[in-house]
C-alpha positions in Angstrom: -26.2 116.7 107.1 -22.6 117.7 106.4 -22.9 119.3 103.0 -25.7 121.3 105.2 -23.4 122.0 107.5 -20.4 123.0 105.3 -23.1 125.4 103.2 -24.2 127.8 106.2 -20.4 128.2 107.8 -18.7 128.8 104.7 -17.2 131.8 104.3 -16.6 132.8 100.8 -18.6 135.5 99.3 -21.8 134.6 96.7 -21.4 136.3 93.2 -24.5 138.4 94.6 -22.2 139.4 97.8 -19.6 140.4 95.6 -21.6 142.7 93.2 -22.5 144.6 96.4 -19.5 145.3 97.6 -17.9 146.7 93.9 -21.0 148.2 92.6 -20.4 151.4 94.1 -16.7 151.2 93.3 -17.8 150.9 89.5 -19.9 152.8 89.2 -17.4 155.6 90.7 -14.5 154.2 87.6 -17.2 154.2 84.2 -18.9 157.8 85.2 -15.3 159.0 85.9 -14.2 157.0 82.6 -17.3 158.7 81.0 -16.7 162.0 82.2 -12.9 161.6 81.4 -14.2 160.8 77.7 -16.3 163.4 77.4 -14.5 166.4 78.2 -11.7 164.5 75.8 -14.3 165.4 73.1 -14.8 168.5 73.7 -11.7 169.8 74.2 -10.5 168.0 71.1 -13.0 169.4 69.0 -12.7 173.2 70.1 -8.7 172.8 70.1 -9.4 171.5 66.2 -6.9 172.8 64.0 -5.5 175.3 66.8 -2.9 178.3 65.9 -3.0 176.8 61.9 -3.8 179.5 59.4 -5.3 177.0 57.6 -8.0 176.4 60.3 -11.3 178.3 59.9 -12.1 177.2 63.9 -12.6 179.5 66.7 -8.7 178.8 67.6 -7.3 179.1 64.0 -5.7 181.5 62.5 -6.7 181.6 58.9 -8.5 185.3 59.6 -4.9 187.1 59.8 -3.7 184.7 56.9 -6.0 186.4 54.7 -5.4 189.8 56.0 -1.6 189.2 55.5 -2.7 187.7 51.9 -4.2 190.8 50.9 -2.0 192.5 52.1 0.8 190.9 49.2 2.5 188.9 52.4 2.8 185.1 51.5 2.0 182.2 54.4 3.6 179.0 53.8 3.1 176.3 56.4 6.1 173.9 57.5 5.9 171.1 59.7 9.4 170.0 59.8 12.5 171.3 61.7 14.9 171.3 57.7 12.1 173.3 56.3 11.9 175.5 58.9 15.9 176.1 59.0 15.6 176.2 55.4 13.1 179.1 55.0 14.9 181.2 57.5 16.2 184.6 55.2 15.9 188.1 55.7 13.1 188.1 53.9 11.0 185.7 55.6 9.4 185.9 59.0 9.9 182.3 60.9 6.2 181.9 63.1 7.0 179.0 65.3 3.4 178.0 66.7 4.5 175.7 69.6 8.1 176.2 70.3 7.9 174.2 73.7 6.8 170.8 72.0 10.1 170.7 69.8 12.6 168.9 71.8 15.7 170.3 73.5 17.9 169.3 69.7 15.1 171.2 67.7 15.8 173.8 69.3 19.2 174.3 69.6 19.5 173.7 65.2 16.4 176.0 64.8 18.3 179.2 66.8 21.4 178.3 65.1 19.3 178.9 62.1 17.5 182.1 62.6 20.2 183.3 65.6 22.0 185.9 62.4 19.9 184.8 59.1 18.4 188.7 59.3 14.7 187.9 59.6 12.1 187.9 62.5 11.5 184.9 64.1 8.2 184.9 66.5 8.0 182.2 69.3 4.0 181.6 70.5 4.0 181.3 74.9 7.7 179.8 74.9 8.2 179.1 78.4 11.2 177.4 80.6 13.5 175.7 79.5 12.9 176.1 76.1 13.8 179.7 76.3 17.5 178.8 77.7 17.8 177.6 74.3 15.7 179.6 71.9 16.4 183.0 73.3 19.0 183.2 76.4 19.0 185.8 78.3 15.1 185.3 78.5 13.3 183.3 81.4 9.5 183.0 81.9 8.2 184.2 85.5 6.2 181.1 87.6 3.0 183.6 87.5 0.8 183.3 84.3 -0.8 187.1 84.0 -4.6 187.2 85.0 -4.9 190.5 83.1 -6.0 189.2 79.0 -6.1 192.6 77.9 -2.8 194.9 78.3 -1.8 198.2 77.1 1.6 199.0 75.2 3.4 200.7 77.9 6.8 200.6 75.6 8.2 202.8 72.2 8.1 200.1 70.2 6.2 201.2 67.1 4.3 198.7 65.9 2.6 198.7 69.9 2.0 201.9 69.7 -0.2 201.5 66.8 -2.2 198.9 67.9 -2.5 199.8 71.5 -4.2 198.0 74.1 -4.1 194.0 72.8 -4.8 189.9 74.4 -1.3 189.6 75.0 -1.7 188.6 78.8 -0.5 185.2 79.4 3.5 184.2 79.8 4.9 186.9 81.6 9.4 187.2 81.0 12.2 188.7 82.7 15.4 189.7 80.3 18.8 191.3 80.8 18.9 192.6 77.6 19.0 196.0 77.5 18.1 196.8 73.9 14.9 194.5 74.3 11.6 196.3 73.7 9.4 194.8 76.5 5.3 195.7 76.0 2.2 195.4 77.5 3.5 195.0 81.2 1.6 193.0 83.8 2.8 193.6 87.4 6.2 195.4 86.1 6.4 192.1 83.6 6.4 192.3 80.0 4.1 189.9 78.1 5.4 191.0 74.7 9.3 191.2 74.0 11.5 192.1 71.3 14.8 191.7 71.1 17.3 192.4 68.4 20.1 190.6 67.0 23.5 190.8 67.7 23.8 191.4 64.0 21.8 192.2 60.6 18.4 193.5 61.1 16.7 190.6 62.4 15.3 190.3 65.8 13.1 187.7 67.4 9.7 188.4 69.1 8.5 186.8 71.9 4.5 187.0 72.4 3.4 185.3 75.8 0.1 184.3 74.7 -1.5 183.1 71.2 -4.9 185.0 71.8 -4.1 188.1 69.1 -4.1 185.0 66.1 -7.7 183.3 67.3 -10.0 184.1 64.3 -12.2 184.9 67.3 -10.7 187.3 68.9 -8.8 189.3 65.4 -11.3 191.7 66.1 -11.1 192.8 69.6 -9.1 195.4 70.9 -5.8 196.2 68.8 -5.3 192.5 68.2 -5.6 192.2 64.5 -3.6 195.9 64.4 -0.7 194.1 66.5 -0.5 190.4 64.4 -0.6 192.0 61.0 2.4 194.4 62.4 4.3 191.6 64.0 4.0 188.7 60.9 3.7 191.2 57.9 7.2 193.0 58.5 8.8 190.5 55.9 6.9 189.8 52.5 7.0 186.1 53.0 5.7 184.6 56.5 6.7 181.0 57.3 3.9 179.9 60.0 5.7 176.3 61.4 3.4 173.7 62.9 5.4 170.7 65.0 4.8 167.8 63.8 5.4 164.0 65.2 6.1 162.9 62.0 9.3 164.9 61.9 12.3 162.7 61.3 14.1 165.1 63.5 11.4 164.7 66.6 12.7 161.1 66.8 16.2 162.3 68.2 15.8 162.3 71.7 19.5 162.2 72.2 20.9 161.0 75.3 17.1 161.9 76.9 15.9 158.9 78.6 11.9 158.1 78.6 10.9 159.7 81.4 12.7 162.6 80.1 10.3 162.7 77.3 7.0 162.4 79.2 5.6 165.7 79.9 5.1 166.9 83.5 1.1 166.4 83.4 1.8 162.4 83.2 3.6 162.8 86.6 0.6 164.8 87.9 -1.9 162.0 86.5 0.0 158.8 87.6 0.2 160.9 91.4 -3.4 162.0 91.4 -4.4 158.2 90.4 -2.3 156.8 93.2 -4.1 159.5 95.4 -7.5 157.7 93.9 -6.4 154.8 94.8 -5.4 155.1 98.4 -8.1 156.6 99.2 -10.5 153.9 97.7 -8.8 151.5 99.6 -9.0 153.2 103.1 -13.3 153.7 102.0 -13.7 149.8 101.1 -10.9 148.4 103.8 -12.3 145.8 106.0 -12.5 147.3 109.7 -10.7 145.3 112.8 -13.1 145.4 115.8 -13.2 143.6 118.6 -13.2 140.0 119.0 -16.3 138.4 118.7 -16.7 135.2 120.3 -18.3 132.7 117.9 -19.3 128.6 118.3 -17.7 125.9 116.8 -19.3 124.1 114.5 -18.8 120.9 115.8 -16.9 120.0 119.5 -13.7 119.2 120.0 -11.9 117.1 123.0 -10.0 119.2 125.2 -7.1 115.9 124.6 -6.8 116.5 121.0 -6.5 120.2 121.0 -3.7 119.8 123.8 -2.1 117.1 121.4 -2.7 119.5 118.0 -0.7 122.7 120.3 1.9 120.0 121.4 2.8 118.5 117.8 2.8 122.6 116.4 5.6 123.4 119.0 7.2 120.2 118.4 7.7 120.9 115.2 8.8 124.7 115.9 11.6 123.4 118.5 9.4 125.7 120.8 10.7 124.6 124.3 10.8 127.1 125.9 7.1 127.8 125.5 6.3 125.2 126.0 7.9 124.6 129.2 6.1 128.8 130.1 2.8 127.0 129.1 3.3 124.1 131.8 4.9 126.3 134.3 2.1 128.9 133.8 -0.5 126.7 134.2 1.1 124.6 137.8 1.6 127.7 139.1 -2.1 129.2 138.4 -3.2 125.6 139.7 -1.3 125.7 142.4 -1.8 129.3 143.7 -5.4 128.6 145.8 -4.0 125.4 147.2 -1.6 126.6 149.5 -3.8 130.4 150.0 -2.0 132.7 147.1 -4.5 135.2 145.5 -4.7 134.5 141.4 -3.1 137.2 141.2 -0.1 136.8 143.3 0.7 133.3 141.2 3.0 134.1 139.1 5.3 135.8 141.5 8.3 134.2 143.1 8.4 136.4 145.8 4.6 135.2 147.1 4.0 132.0 145.7 7.6 130.0 146.5 7.2 130.9 150.4 3.7 129.4 151.0 4.6 125.8 148.9 7.8 126.2 151.2 5.8 126.3 153.8 3.4 123.6 152.9 5.6 121.0 151.8 8.3 122.4 154.1 10.6 121.6 151.0 13.9 123.5 149.9 12.8 126.9 148.4 15.3 127.1 145.4 14.4 123.7 143.8 10.8 124.9 143.2 12.2 128.2 142.0 14.3 126.4 139.6 11.0 124.0 138.5 8.6 126.9 138.8 10.7 129.7 137.5 14.2 128.2 136.2 15.2 128.1 132.5 13.6 126.7 129.2 14.7 122.9 128.7 18.0 122.4 126.9 16.4 119.3 125.0 13.1 117.2 124.4 13.8 114.7 127.5 14.3 117.8 129.7 10.8 119.0 129.0 9.2 115.5 129.5 11.2 115.6 132.7 9.8 118.8 133.4 6.1 118.1 132.8 7.1 114.8 134.6 8.0 116.9 138.3 5.7 119.2 137.5 2.7 116.6 137.7 4.6 115.6 140.9 4.7 119.0 142.7 1.0 119.3 142.1 0.1 115.5 143.5 2.1 116.7 146.5 0.4 119.9 147.3 -2.9 118.5 146.7 -2.2 115.0 148.6 -3.9 115.8 152.8 
């Protein structure tokens, strides 16, 4: 009998109930994970060998390297900063495929090696704050060009011969009056050529890598522009930054948070927002109280004793005294002709009691509306006095 009662009144959810409540969230998480894996696999396959002169994939650059080789320009791939710095010279073009992946120390070392080397340095789509170190005086505009194909609109011979090309991407601002600003998008260039302060060297900044991709090389004037920019010297050094480079592990005074890319911070914020929305969706809604019959009958005396023990344990003599006085006032009011709504108003209850008992008003006020008792003895005395008062009122 007891076991049956416990089983029927248990509030613990069963395994089936837990699964019913959680299957929606679980299914959503599985779908999100599957979509993320699929997108990552698709993107990793499409971007394999990106800007690598040895790759024949659509986003590789083997076609440009082959065409340069036919014209007598040698192409060498390097993956470390030391190799890139050693290769910088007046007879070499140094192409940096991903300048934003370099650490500030790497960028500073690269700028020092190429600043007055007499050769050409080509930076592919650099943005702030990399430009502050690699090309002081040049800043990237926050707005990206939506036009991929642009016309030269400058006096740079290589750009004029190539004509329209797919350089639309990052747009730049410069304070160098000697710079060649080409392929303007809404008044800002997407290709800059900045002469060196000493010697015949220069730095070329291209706002998009499209002119170097295998699948875009034969479009517009991309091939002409790429071959002229990359083939101005007999040697082309293609720098692909690598995590295996020991110089990349020296972060200087940077903290771990500084090394995290901004995408991770946005991803973490999105996860928190998704978790908050899921909590709001699945949270228990608190509605109005619903009366429920107790599974067993509890005597009133036990309830009173239990509450009294709680009051005593918490030393809540004020709450206990308030409860005793309020209950006494509620029972006395109808006996002396006071409505229940006025039972706790001294100006209504005390005059009626004084008239009934012909007693002292201040004494009744102290008894029914006075301050809390100082100790347990005073509380017991208050209970006895309230009981005596009620008996006196009820006396015929």
